[in-house]
C-alpha positions in Angstrom: 0.1 -0.1 0.0 1.4 3.4 -1.0 -1.3 5.6 0.6 -1.1 7.3 3.9 -3.9 5.2 5.4 -5.0 1.7 4.7 -4.3 -1.7 6.4 -3.5 -1.9 10.2 0.3 -2.3 9.5 0.2 0.9 7.5 -1.7 2.7 10.3 1.1 1.6 12.7 3.9 2.6 10.5 2.4 6.1 10.0 1.6 6.5 13.6 5.2 5.6 14.7 6.9 8.2 12.4 7.7 10.6 15.3 4.6 11.2 17.2 1.1 9.7 17.3 -0.4 10.6 14.0 -3.9 9.2 14.3 -6.9 10.3 16.3 -10.2 8.7 16.8 -13.1 10.8 16.9 -16.6 9.1 17.5 -18.3 11.5 15.3 -15.7 11.6 12.5 -14.0 8.4 12.2 -10.2 8.2 11.8 -8.2 11.4 11.1 -4.6 11.8 10.2 -2.6 14.6 11.6 -0.5 16.5 9.1 1.6 19.7 9.0 1.9 22.5 6.6 4.8 25.1 6.5 3.6 28.5 5.6 4.8 32.1 5.5 3.0 35.2 6.6 0.8 35.7 3.6 -0.5 32.2 3.4 -1.2 32.3 7.1 -3.1 35.5 6.7 -5.2 33.8 4.1 -5.8 30.7 6.4 -6.8 33.2 9.1 -9.2 34.8 6.8 -10.9 31.6 5.9 -11.7 31.1 9.7 -8.8 28.7 10.2 -10.7 26.2 7.8 -8.8 25.9 4.5 -5.6 26.5 2.7 -5.6 29.0 -0.1 -5.4 28.3 -3.7 -2.0 27.7 -5.2 -0.3 30.2 -7.7 -0.4 29.1 -11.4 3.4 28.2 -11.1 2.6 26.1 -8.1 1.1 22.9 -9.4 1.4 20.8 -6.1 0.2 21.5 -2.6 2.4 19.7 -0.3 1.3 19.0 3.4 4.0 17.1 5.3 3.9 14.1 7.5 6.2 15.2 10.4 6.4 18.3 12.5 10.1 18.1 12.3 10.0 18.5 8.4 7.8 21.4 8.7 9.8 23.0 11.3 13.0 22.7 9.1 11.3 24.4 6.2 10.1 27.4 8.3 13.6 27.7 10.0 15.7 27.2 6.9 13.4 28.9 4.4 10.4 31.0 5.4 12.2 33.0 8.2 15.0 33.9 5.9 12.9 34.9 2.7 11.5 38.4 2.3 8.6 36.8 0.3 7.5 34.9 3.3 7.7 38.0 5.6 11.0 36.7 7.3 8.7 34.4 9.4 7.3 30.9 9.0 4.6 29.0 10.9 4.0 25.3 11.4 0.4 24.6 10.8 -1.2 21.3 12.0 -4.5 19.9 10.9 -6.7 16.7 11.0 -7.9 15.2 7.7 -10.1 12.3 7.0 -8.0 9.1 6.6 -10.0 7.6 3.8 -9.9 10.7 1.6 -6.2 11.3 2.2 -5.3 7.7 1.4 -5.4 8.5 -2.3 -2.1 10.6 -2.1 1.0 8.3 -1.5 3.6 9.3 0.9 6.6 10.7 -1.0 10.0 10.1 0.8 12.5 12.8 0.1 16.2 12.5 0.6 17.7 13.4 4.0 16.1 11.0 6.4 12.9 9.6 7.5 11.4 12.9 8.6 11.3 14.3 5.1 8.0 12.9 4.1 5.1 14.7 2.3 2.1 14.3 0.3 1.7 15.7 -3.3 -1.7 17.1 -3.8 -2.4 18.4 -7.4 -3.4 22.1 -7.1 -6.6 21.4 -8.9 -7.7 19.0 -6.1 -6.9 21.4 -3.2 -10.6 22.5 -2.7 -11.6 18.9 -2.3 -8.7 18.4 0.0 -9.7 21.4 2.1 -13.3 20.0 2.3 -11.9 16.9 4.1 -10.0 18.8 6.8 -11.7 18.1 10.2 -11.7 21.1 12.4 -9.6 24.1 12.5 -6.1 24.6 11.0 -3.9 25.1 14.1 -0.5 27.1 14.5 1.8 25.0 16.6 5.0 26.9 16.0 6.2 30.3 14.9 9.7 31.2 13.8 10.7 34.8 13.2 13.9 35.7 11.4 16.4 38.3 12.3 14.9 40.6 9.7 11.3 40.3 10.9 10.0 43.7 12.0 6.2 43.7 12.1 4.2 44.0 15.4 3.2 40.6 17.2 0.0 40.1 19.1 1.0 39.7 22.6 -1.8 37.2 23.4 -1.3 34.7 20.6 2.4 35.5 19.7 1.2 35.8 16.0 1.7 38.8 13.7 -1.0 41.4 14.2 -1.8 41.2 10.4 -2.8 37.6 10.9 -5.0 38.5 13.8 -6.6 41.2 11.9 -7.0 38.9 8.8 -9.0 36.3 11.1 -12.6 36.4 11.9 -13.5 37.7 15.3 -15.2 34.4 16.3 -12.2 32.1 15.1 -9.3 31.9 17.5 -5.9 31.3 16.1 -5.0 29.1 19.0 -2.5 26.4 19.2 -4.6 23.5 20.5 -7.7 21.7 19.0 -9.8 23.2 21.8 -9.3 26.6 20.3 -11.9 27.1 17.8 
């Protein structure tokens, strides 16, 4: 099996990557926990959606790539987003739950550099359907600010004020699944 979900042995393999990656919700069934490294503008768009969807890709971005491990997402925001002006000299690790049966259609891609470098390749044309299978809010679990980051931070959340302004008043940008 090449998908992220499926047989019991595949469930155990994914769950043992680096942290428990499976949640059981009586209402929803099985959910896979995935991560997405984002820059400032993408996070503002996620906030503007009520913390429910990832924004459409640009024409020159044919693939949306959520990653399987928090460590991989952290490496991206630390090594790339926090150093690039296009990303606002900051990066954020987002975490979200997605329906396991749906996400099974996307094989896990192993990149070079070790076992933490695993991601899914979701064609940009399928992102709206992917978003429809996200269970609950998208959560910010880590923020990384580069040395050239200069914008104001919200003291309560630790997020840029622009992200708080982009979000809806009734949708908290919290860091745990109870914040929604």
